[in-house]
N, C-alpha and C positions, 0 to 999 in steps of 0.2 A: 667571261663575266658579262660582256656586253649583251649577249643573247639571254643570259639569265635575267638581267634587268628588263630586257624587252619582253620576255615571257611574263614577268610579274606585271609589267605595264599593260599587256594585253588582257590579263585576268582582271586587273583593276578596271579597265575600260568596260569589260563585259559586265562586271558587277555594277558599275555606275549606270550603264544603260538600263540594266534590269531594275535598278532602284528608281529610275525616272519613268518607267512604264506605269500606266494607270493601274490601280488595283482591280483585281477581278474577284468574283465570288469564289470562296474556297470550295474546292471539290477534289475528290480523290481521283488521281490520274491513273489510268490503266497502264501498266508497265510490262516490260519483258526484260530478262536478264542478259547481260553481256559479260563474259569473263575473259580476262587477259591473263595468260600464264607466262611468267618469265622462266624459261627453261635453262638458260645459260648466261653467265656474265664472265667476260674474260678481258684481262688487261691486254691491250694491243701495244700501247706505249708503256715504257717502264713505270711500274707502280710499286716497286719495292725500294723504299728509302729515296724515292725520286718520283717526279710526276704527281700523281694523286697523293702520294705519301711523302712527307718530309723525311729528311735524313734521320735515321734512328727509329722510324715508326714502322719498320718492317713492310709487309704487303697490305693490300687494301682490305677494308671491312665493308663489304658492299651491302647496300640496300637500294631499293627502287622506289621512285614516285611514279604512279600511274594515274594519268588523268583520262577519265572516260566521260565524254560529253561535258568536259569542264570540271567534273568532280574529282578531287584529289584523293588518292589512296596511297598510304605509305606501307611498304612491306616490312616484315621483320628483317633484322640484319642476318646475313649469311654467316657462315663460319669465318672466324677472324683470321686476318693475315693470310689471305688467299689471293692468288692471281687468277684463279679459275674456279668458279663454283657452278653447280647445276642445281639451283635451289627449288625449282618448280613452285615459285610463289604464284598463287592464284588470287586475282583481284576481281571481284564481281560488282557490277553496278547495274541497278535497274534503270532502264531507259524507256522513253515514251513508246507505247506499243505501236505507234504509227511510224516510228523512226525507220527510215530506209538506210541511211548512211549515218554511222556513229563516229565522231572524231575521237581519236585516241592519241595520247602523247605519253612517251616513256622517257624518264630521266634516270640515270644510274649515278648514285652518290656513294662517296666514301666517307664513312663515319670517322671523325677525329674527336677524341675526348679532350685533347689539349688545345685544339683550335677549331675554327669553323669547319663544317662538313664541306667536302669538295665535290663539285659536279663534274662527271666525266662526259666526254664528247661521244654521243651515239648517233649524231646526225650526219648523214653524208652530204648535207648542204653546208656551204661555206658560211661562216659567221653564225652558226647555230649549233647548240649542244643537245637539243631535244629531238628525239625521234618522233615524227608526226606521221600519222596515216589515218585513213578512214576505212571503217569496216562496213562492207555491204551486208546488212543483216540477213538478207534473203539466202545467201550461200555461205556466210561466214568468212568470205575472202576479203582482202584488203588491198588498198592502193594508196600511194603517197610517196613518202621517202623510200619506202620499200613496197614492192608489189608482189602479191601472192603469185607463185608459191615460195618466193624468197622469204625466209622467216628469220634471218639474222641481218643485223646492220652494224656497221662500224663507222665511227666518226671520221670526218675527212682530214682532221689534223691540221687545219688551217692555223696560222699563227695567232689569230684572235680567239681560237677555240681552246677548250680544255683538253687534257690528255685523252687520247683515243681509247675507247672501250668498245668491245663487241657485246651486243646483247641479242639473244635469241628468244623468240616468244611464240606463243600459239594463241588462237582465238577460239572461243566457244560461245555458242548462243544458248548456254544452259547456266544455271546458278552454281557453277563450279567447273573446274577444269576437266573433270572426268565423271560425267553424270552417272554412269553405270558402275564405276569403281573397279574396272578391269585393268587399270594401270595404263590404259591407252587414252591419251588426251582426245577430247571430243573432236577437236579440229583434225587430228590425224585420221580418226575413223570416218570423218565426213569428207575430207578432201585429200587424204594421203599424208605420208610422213616424209618431210624433207630433212634428211639426216644431217647434211652439211650446211643447210640454210641457204643454198644457192637457188637458182631458178628451176630446179628439176625435182620432181617427186621421186624419191628413191624407193619407197615402199608403198605400193598402191593398195592401201588397206580396203577402200571401198570395192575395188575389183576383186579382192579376196573374200568378200562377204562380211567385212566388219560392219557392225551396227552400233551407232552411238547410243542407242536406247536399250541395248542388250549385251550382256557380258560376252566377251570374246577371249579365247585362250589360243594362242598360236604356238605350234610346236613344229620345228623342223627336225625330222627323224632320218638321219643318214644311216647307212647300213653297209655291212660287208656282204660280199656275194653269198647268196643263199641264206642269209641271216636276217632278212627283212621280216617284219610282221606280215601276217596274212590280212586279207580284206576283212575276214570275220573278226580278227582282233581289233582292227581299227574301228569297225562298225560298233563293236561292243563298247569300246572306250568312248566313242562319240555319243552313243546312247546314254551312257552313264552321266556324262556332263550335260547333255541336253535335258535330262530329267532332274538336274540339280534343283534343290528347293529354292523358294523365293528368298530365303534369308541367307543364302550362300555368301560367306565372307563378311557378313554384317558385324561380327564380333571379333574379327581378326586383330583389330587395334588393341584389344585388351591383353593380347599375348605377345605384342611386339610386331605384329604385321600391320597391314593397312586395311582398315575397315571399308566396306563398300555398302552402298545403298542397294535395295532391291532393284531389279531391272526397271527402268523408267517405263517400258512398254507394258508393265503389269503382268508379264508372263514368267513362267519358271524357266530355268535352264541356263547353261553356259554353252555357247557355240565353240566347240573344239575344232580347230582347223589344223589338220595334220598334213604337213608338206613332205611328201616323199618323192617329189618330182613327178616325172611321167611314168613311174614304175607300174607296169601292167602285169597281169597274171593270165596266161592262156587257159588255165583251168577254170576260170570264172565264166559266168554265163550272162550275156546281155538279157535284160528284162527280168532278172530274178526278183521275185517279190520280196518285200521286207517283212520281217516279223513272223516268218513261218514256224519258228520254234516256240511261239507263245500265242498262236492263233486258235488253239483247240482243235486243229484239224489233223487228220492223218494224210498229210500231203503226198506221201509216197504210196499210199494204199498198202502199207506193210503191216498194219495193225498196231503200229507204234505212233504215239502222238506226243509232240512237244518233248518234255524232259525225259520221257520214256524211250525216246528214239536216240540211239547212240550218236546220231549226227548232231544232236542238240546239247552239246556240253555247255556252251554259253548261249543262254536263251534269247538274248537280244542282239546277238552277233552272228551266230551260226545259221545255216540254212538246212532245213529238214529235207532229206532225200533230194539233194540237188541234182539237176540234170547234168549231162556232159558239157564240158566247156565248149564255148563257141567264139571265144575272143580272138581267134586267129583264122577265121574262115572268110575274111574279106567280105562279110555281108552285114547289112544292118538288120539284125535279127529281131529287134524290138520296135522297129519303125520310128525311132526317135531322130533319124537323120544322121546318126553317128555310127561309125564302124570301128570295131576292134579297139585299138588303143585310144581312139578319140572318144570312145563311149565311157562316161564315168563309171558305168557298171564294171568295166574291165580294169579300172585303176584301183590300186590298193589305197592310196591316200586321196586327199581332196583334189578335184580337178581345177588346179590353179592356172593351168596354161602357161603363158609366158612369165607369169609371176612366180612360178614354182622354182625352188632352188634345191630341193632335196636331191641327194645323189648317192650312188654307190661309191664306197671308199675302197681303194686298193692299197695293199701294203701296210695296213694298219697294224701297229704293234702294241697298241694300248691294252693294258691289263687292269686298269683302274682309271680314276680321274688323275692321270699322271701326265707327264710332259708329252708323251706321244699323243694322248687325247687332245691336248690343247694345240699341239702342232697340226693335227688333222683339222681341228676346228678353225684354226687360223687360215688354213688353206681352203676349206670347203664352205665356211659360214660367211655370208655377206655381212660385213660389219655394220652396214646401215640398218640391220635388223636387231642390233644388240639390245635396244630398249623395248623391243616388241616381242621377239620370239624367244621361247625356251629352246634349248638345243640338246639333242640326245643322239647317241650312236648305238645301233643294234650290232653288237660285235661278236666275233668268233673267239671263244676262249681257248681254242686248241693250242695255241702257241704260248699260253701262259702257265705258270706254275701256281697251282692252288688259286686259280682265279675265282673271284666271288661271282654270285649270280648277278650282281649289279652294284652300282654305287652312285650316290647323288648328293647334291648340295641341299642342305637344310634351309629352305627359304630362298634358294638361289635360282639359277637358270640352266644349270648343266647337269647331265647324268649320262652314265653308260650302262648298258644292259647286255648281259651275256646269255640270258634265258630265252630271249627272242620270242616272247609271247605277250599278249595284251595285258595280262595280269601283272607281270613284272614291270612292264613299261609304265602302266598306270600307277603301280606302287612307287616307282622312282619319281614319276611326275608328282605324286603326292608329297614326296619329300620337298620338292621345289615349291610346293604350295604351302609349306610350313607345317607339315604333318610328320610326326615321329611314329615309331612302332607301337606306341601306346596312345596315339593321338596327340595329347599334349605332353607326353613324357616318353621316355625310352622304354619303360616297363612293357615287356612283350608277352604275347600269348594269354592275354586276359580274356576270359570267356565273355565278360560283359562289355567287350569292345568289339563290335561286329563291323569289321572294316577290312579291306584288302591290305591295309597297312599292318595288320596283325599276321604274324607268321603262320598261325593256324589256318588262315584262309588265303595267304599270299600265293599259294601254289596254283589254285584253280579258281578261286573266287568264292563268293558266299553262296552256300547251298540253299536250294529252294525246295519247299515241299512239292512233291510230284516229280522231282528230278530236275537236273540241270543246275545252272549257277548264274549269277550276275556279277558284274564288276561294279563295285560301289564303295563309297566311303560311308562313314557312320553319320546318321542312321541310314540303313539301306532302304531303298524304295520298296513299297508294297505293289502299287500299280506300276506297270512298266514305264508309264509316262511321268512318274514321280508325283502324281496327284495325291497319293497317300504314302506315308512313310511310318516306320516304327519310331520308337522313342530314343532319345539320346540326350545327355548321357544316361545309360542304364544305371540302376541303383548299385551302390557299392556291394561287393561280395567279400565277406570276412571269412577266411577259410576255416576257422574253428567255430563258426556260428552259422553254417549254411542251413537253409530251411527249404526242404523239398516241397513245401506247400506254396511257396512263392513263385509265381510265374515270372520269368525274366522280362517279358514284354507282351502283355496281353493285347496290345494294339497291333501287333504284327502277326498276321495269320499265315504268312508264306515263307519267311526267311528262317534260317537255322543258325545256331551258334555251335562252337566246338569247345569241349572241355575234357580233361582227364579225370575220371571218377576215382573213388576211393580204392577201387581194385586195380588202379593203374591203367585201365583201358580208356583209350581216347575214342571219342565218337561225336557225331553230330546230333543235335536235338532241336526240336521246334521251339522257337522263341516264345510261342504262345501256349506252351505246355509245361507241366511240372517236371523239373529235371531230376533224374536219378543220380544225385550227387555221390552217394556211397556205392553205386553200382551193384546193389543187391538184387536187382531184377525182380523185386517183390513189391512193386507198387501198384495199387495202394496196399497198406497204409504208407503215407509219405512221412519221412523221418524228419525230426527236428529236435536237437541240432545235429548236424553232420560235420565231421572234421575230415577234410580232404585237401590234398595238394592239387588243385585243379588247374594250375597254370604252368605245369612242368612238361617235360618231354614225355612222349608216349613210350610204350614198351620197346619200340625200335630205336629209342635214343634220340629221336628227332622231334623238334629242332634242338640241336645241342645248345643254342643260345638261350633256351628257356629252361634248361635243366637246373632244378633247385630242389632242396630237401625240406623246405619250410611248410608248415601247415597253419600258420597264424598270420599270414599276410592279408592286408586289406587291398583289394583290387578295385580300382576306380575306372568307371566307364568314361567315355569321351565322345563329344560331338565334333565330328570332323568338318562337316559342310559349313557350319556357322563360323568356323575359325580359319578357313583357308584364306590365304593372301594371294590374290592374283597379281597385284603389283609386286615387282621384285627389285626395283631400283634401290629401295631403302636398305637392302641386304648387302649391297656392294657387288663388285664384279672384278674379275681379274682375267687378263688375257692369257695367262700361262699357268694358273694354279687354281684349285677349287677354293671357294670361300665358304667356310663353315660346313665342311663335308660331314655327312652322317657317319658316326663312329663305327656302327656295326655294318659289316658287309652282308649282303643278302645271300640266303641259301641258293645253291645251284639248282638247276632243273632236276637232277637226279635226286637230290635231297628233298625237294618239294614234292616229287612224285611219291616218295616213301610216305610222306605225311598224308597226301591225298588218298593213297591206297589204304592207309591205316584208319581213315575216318569212316567208321561204321558203328551202328548200334542196332539192336533189334529188340497184341491183342487187336484184333480188328474191330472197328466200329463203323457205323453207317449213319449218315444224316441225310434227310430229304428236305428240300425246300421247293416251294411252288411259285410260279410267276406266270401271269399276274394273279393276285388274290385280293379281291374277288375277280373272277374271270367272267367274261361275257359269253353267254350262249351264242354259238355260231362262230367262235374264235378258237385259237389254239392255246393249249395249256402246256407249259413246260415244267417238268420236274428235273431238278438237279440232285443227283444222288452221289454222295461223297463217301468213299471208304478210306479209312485211315488205319495204320499199323503203329500202335504205341508199344509193342512188345520188344523183346530183346533179339528176336530172330525175324528174318524176312518171311513173309507169307508168300509162298512160291506159286500158289494157284488160287487166286482170289476170284470169287464169283458173287455177283449181286443178282438176286431174283426179286423182281419188282412186280407186284400184283396191282394192275391198274384198276380204277373204279369201273364197274360194269357198264356204266353209261357212256364212257368215252371210247374212242377208236384210236389205236396207236398209228401214228403217221411217220415215225422215224426217230432217230436219235444217234448217239455216238456209234462209231463204226464197229465197236467191239460188242454191240448188242444185237440180238435177234429176238423176234416176237413170235409167239404162238397164242393166238387169241388175246386174252387180257394179261398173259404172263410174258414178261420180258426178261431174258437172261443175258447178262453181260459178263463175259470172261475177260478179266483184267490182266491175267498173267501174274508176274511177280510184283509184289508191293514191298518195297524196301523198308528197313527199320526207320520208324519215324516218318515215313512217306505217306502221302495221300494221293488218291486218284478219284477223278470225278467223271461221271457220265451224265448226259442229258437225254431225257426221254420226252418226246413231243406227242401230244394226244389232242384230237379234235373233239370239241364239246358240241353236241347236236344243237342246231339253231333253235329247235322247238322244245328243248329240255325244260326250261322254266315254265313255258306255257302249258306243257303237258302235265307238269307237276303242280300246277296251280299256284306257283310262287317259287322263290329261290330254293335251291337244293344244295346240300353239302355233299361233296365227294371226298372219299378217303383213299389215299394211296399208301401202300405198305411195301417197304423194301427190307430185305434180309440179306446180310452179307455173311459169307462163310469162307473158310480156307479149306479147300478140298483136300489139301495135303496133310492136315492135322487139326487137332482140337484148338478151341479158343478158350482161354482161362476165364474170360469175363464175357459170357454170352449176352448179358443184359443189354449191352450196347450194340448188339448185332442186328437189332431191328429198329426201324424208325417209321413213323407215319407222318403224312402231311395232309391236312384237311383244307379243302378249297371250297369257298362259297360261290355257287354259280348264280349269276343274276342276268336279267334280261336287259340288254342295251341295244337300242335301235334308233336309227336316224329317221324320225318321223318328220314329215313335211307337208305343208299345204302347197300343192303345185299349181292350183288354179282357183280363182274365185271371181264370179261375175254375177251381175244382177240384170234381170229382164225388166227394166223400168220404163214407164210411160214418160213422154216429154212434158205433159202438163196435167194438172188436176184442178177441179173446181174447189174453191174454199168451202169447207164444210163437208166435203165428200171424202171418202176413204177408198183406197184401191189396194189390191194385193200385188206384191212384187215377189217373183220367184228368184231366190238366190241359189246358185249352183256352185258347189265347191268340190275339189278333188284332193284327196289325201293319199299319201304314199308311205311305204316303209322301205328305207334304204338299208336295213339290216344293221349289224350282223344277226341279231336275234330275230327270228320270225317263226310263226306269227306273233303279233303282240296286240293285246286289247288296248284300244285307244279311245279318247274322247275328243270330239270336235265341238268346240264352244263358239257359238256365233253371237257376237255382240253388235248392237246397232245403235247409232246416234243420229240426230238430225239437228240442223241449225235452228236458231231461234225463230219461232213462229211456225215450226213444222213439227210433225210427230211421226215416230216409227215404232212399231211394236211387233213382237216382244223385244225388250231391251237386251235380253240375253237368253240363250237357250243352249243346253248341252245335249249332244247326240252321241250315243254310244256307237263306236265302230269296233265291232267284235272281230277278233282274229285277223287283223290287218296283216296281210302277207307281203313279203318282199317281192317285187316284180308284178304285183297285182293291185294297181291303184284303185281306189274306191271313190265313186261319185256320190255326193250327198246333196239333196235338195231341201231347202227350207223356204217357207213363205213368211214374209213380213208384210205388215199393213202400214201404208203411209197415208198421211193427211197433212193439212196445213190450215192456218187461221189468219195468215197475213198474205197480202198479194206480193207477187214477184217471184224470182227464182230462189229455190231453197236446196240446200245440199244435204244429202243423206249418205252416211258412211256405214258400211258393214265390214266387220273384221272377223275372219275365221281363224281360230287357233287350235292346233292339235297337240295333245300331250298324252304320255302313257297313262293308262287307266289304273295300273297297279302302283301302289305306294312304293314298292321296292324296285320298280322298273325305272329306267332312266334313258334320257336322250342326250347324246354327247354334243349335238350341234343344234342348240335352240334357235340359232339365227334364222333358220328356214321353217320354223314351226308355225308361223302365221302369215297371212296375206290379207290385204285390204282392198275393197272396191268402193268407189265413190261415184254417185250419180246425182245429177241436178234436175229438178222438176219445177216447171213454171206454175205457180199457183194463180189461178184465174178467178177474178171476182164475178160471182153470179149476179145478174141483174134481171129486172122485170122489163119486158117490152110489150107494147100493144100494137099489133099489126092492124091497120085500118081502124084507127080509133073511132069509136062510136058504133061499130058493127060487131055483132056476135051472132052467128059465126063470122070469121074473118075471110071474106071472099077475095080470091086472087085470080085475075084473068091472066092466065099464063101466056097467051098469045100476044095480047096487045096492052095489057094493063100496066098502070103505074101503081106501085104499092107504097102507101105511106106507112112508116114505122116510127113509133114514138119510143125512145129510150126513157124510162121513167126514173125520176129522182125519188129515192126511197129512204126510209129510216131502217135501222137494224131491226129485224124481226118482221117488217112489213113484207107481205107476200112470202113469209117464212124465209126471208133472206138473212144470211149471217152478218152481213156488214151493211152499213149505210152507204148510199151511192149518190153522187151528184152528177146527174146526166149532162149538165152544162159543161163538164170538164172533158167531155168526149172530144177526141181529135177526129173529125169527120173523114179526113183523107185516109185514115187507117181502117175505116169501117168497111166490113163486107157482110152481105146478106145472102143466105142460102140455106142449104140443109145442115143438119146438126154436124155431120162429119165433114162437110165440104165447104161450109161458109167461109172459114178462115182462109182456105187455100184457093177455092174456086168460086166464091160468092161474088155478087155484083157490088160495085161501089155506089155510094150515094150519087144521085144525079148532080153533076157539077161539083162533086166532092164537098157539098156543103150540108150543114144542118141548121135548123132554125130553132132558136130558143123560144119555147112556147109553154102555155099551160094546157097540157094534154089531158084528154079524158082518160081516167084510170080504167084498168082492165077489170071486167067483172061480167056477171050474167047479163045485166043490163048496163051497157056502157053509157052512163049519163053523168058520172060523178067526176068532178075536177077538184083536186086537193090543194090547189093554190100554190104548189111548189113548181118551180121552173123545170121543165123537161126539155128534151131535144127531139125534134121531128126531122126525119130524113126521108127522102123518097127514092125508090129504086125501080128500075125497069125490069119487069117480071121475067122477060125472055132472056135477060143477061145473067140470071141466077142459074144455079144448078138444080132448081126445083123441077119436079116432074108432075105429070097429071095425077100421080098417085100419092104425092106428098100430102101429109096431114100435119106437118109441123115445119116451121121456118125459124131460123135462128140468126141472131145478130152477134158478130164478133168484131172486136177492135181494141183500140188503146185509149186510155184516158190519162190525164195528168192532174192529179189532185193538188199537187203543189209544184212549185218551180223545181226543176231538176228531177222530178219523179214521174215515171211513166209505167203504167201497169196495163195488163190485159183484162178484158171483161168478156162475158158471154151470157146471152139470154135467149130464150125461145118462147114462141106462142103458137097456138093451134091455127091451122089454115084450112080452107076448103077451096080446092082448085076448080075452075070452070074455064071455058066450057068443058 
């Protein structure tokens, strides 16, 4: 009690400190969840009429208080009057997102209605009853009074403490104990399971592939010698669970199971882990590719593909035309660094290594879930796995009298199988997942329940159009990866109101269901087709209503469990996947007897084989689809041609004759097809009743077809199906066409664009600039008419024309780039550097043509030109002509101040703003670079004589006079013109270039 008071005092102090802290602005804190799960509470000291309980109060009524980061949570009370409970109370608290370590405290209380509740001692520390530890949020592990992986604590029993209680717990960094709802606590999946709470991990779930964000299902499958499942069986089972829908198990709680959330990782599937120890099979082959029975290929080059190949009974488990085994040749045949039994390809179950426990059982005498079964389980099954693994045995029935095909617990964890195949094992496993023979009920053989739990499909699986089968619960998958599925539950079937116009499941184009028709014949039928309920083999017309006993045994009397004489039953479909319960703790467990065993024993292999052989039904039709549509000229077009048999008898020699459009060229297709010109003939062999077969034909579309046609062109493909062995009663559906629009698609691009621009231009002057661009066609359609549009812009104070011009580029061919030249005219009205931008963009010229990659359709070039101010100068003011003595003369030159328009100049110019040190005097093309500087680099502000025929006029505005040494210039004896170039600063911070020329006469 002292520590109880101290705990309250600590909490009071914390609250007092918090109250004294200065207030802060209210804001939402980002948080993350932490969950503590109490898995077990057990009295260590006496708690029946003593200790925690007073005399006459029986045993304890436990509940827990869990403090996470100081926040108190109180759990519900467990079962009354118990010394041991496994309540799995889960308490979640949001903590600061930046929290690294989170303090947790656990108290175990006994509820007393007649007196105050009593606190048990769970702390190993003296004088304390509260279990304290800190969770490291990064890895979900803890330290303190107990340290991970220790997950149980017991009070120390000091004299000042309360009676001792053991508490076991787990930690999860998710908002719940089991985020994915697979029955495995998140902490187990993240860090392993410590069955006895000591310091050792007993079941290393992470090493076995457990994923806290994805549902896991663990099965240990022991076996008698020669009775183990095959690799193909295990692969098919794992594929079925891997394709489980997102909503698997989400509704289980409505039927007494435990509901689960969709996988937190946002993906489909349940990871089925099958532990058969290190059992290997020498007949297997290292490096065998997966999915060969549903890849559409004739892997063995025997003319049989996928379900038409007898190797491919189970489409997602079997291997089409497997090669010889190499799992005992002491070689690493697939280059994965593993040899023979060390290679997962050679193992039948999962490669769990040291964590595997599956074993062969010798001397087993079990004939059911009987005492012998549980004796074997007690010996072979690691008890630390009891909350994690389901357990099954593949057994030999030879020593049994009237042994069943199998037996399992409904919603439990145990089963025995005598049929030794994947369908039967997955059937029994389904029982442990809370599924019955009618899904939610015992009623068996319902046609509208498409699941391997149904005896009609429990022998070999769910038939698929095109042959083969899959193992699945309801609704069965359409795509092998489970991306699409049929509907479930399917609509009720009332046996005296059957309607042949109603398709059972129009959303499912691949799976089949089984029923007994009005003539007593049992057969399979496509789910997406109208059923022949009365068996008159005369459809159409389709009858309504029909009265038939559709859920009874077939003419061979199997399965006897379904034998009935009623024709007025209402048969209800069922959705399996939504209602499976992966957790099984809630159903209870027994070490020596089954709990809630399924009442009906499963049919044996011999009986199931009779049912499978009896499943048959037997008009050809053809359908053609094209892809892609529209198709680009220069690419490949694929036609998919599907033939189907909806008659009562198999079509034993089916042929498809496909006439390709004259414009295309056949490039290949399915292995059963051969081509002669535009005619392609495909021999499919036998097409079973209700089955379909598909071929693909590939044809190349000429790259220039659209260009030659002057625009898009429509192609028509025609396919005809026939049965060479007999007539077809409904020939109307024996022919089909597909029309495809051919368009031009080409990757046009501007690969280069450049301008041959000058470095400077006089204001008021215009100059031509040549712009050169290169355009290309990257295909696939070629040639293609294109248009190159050149757009030009200039900065303020400058001009460039034309602003835009379009140039036709006819028949631009792939591999033959075209160079286009355009001339633009530039000018400027303001001094200084100006920027000019030219953009070239190419596009298809035809309205129906397209370019798939517009990013490379344009290119831009930019150039800068310095705009020079033209000025008037007067060489040797007062003389005309202007005489220059090249050998010894000094040449006076006046830069004249002018108004805009004076001397026909575009801008006013103040010559006094000239910077003499920048001035050079010489020829028109050489003054700036090679001319002479002013003598002493000075200029004199003066009123110069203006230029004219008679140079006598002075306009009274200040000019600048500079003198130059004639022989320092680049003038020659033949020069007739001399020019002045330099810089001036009209305003502070502004400097521009100027240029002016005057006539000269050289002497001597």
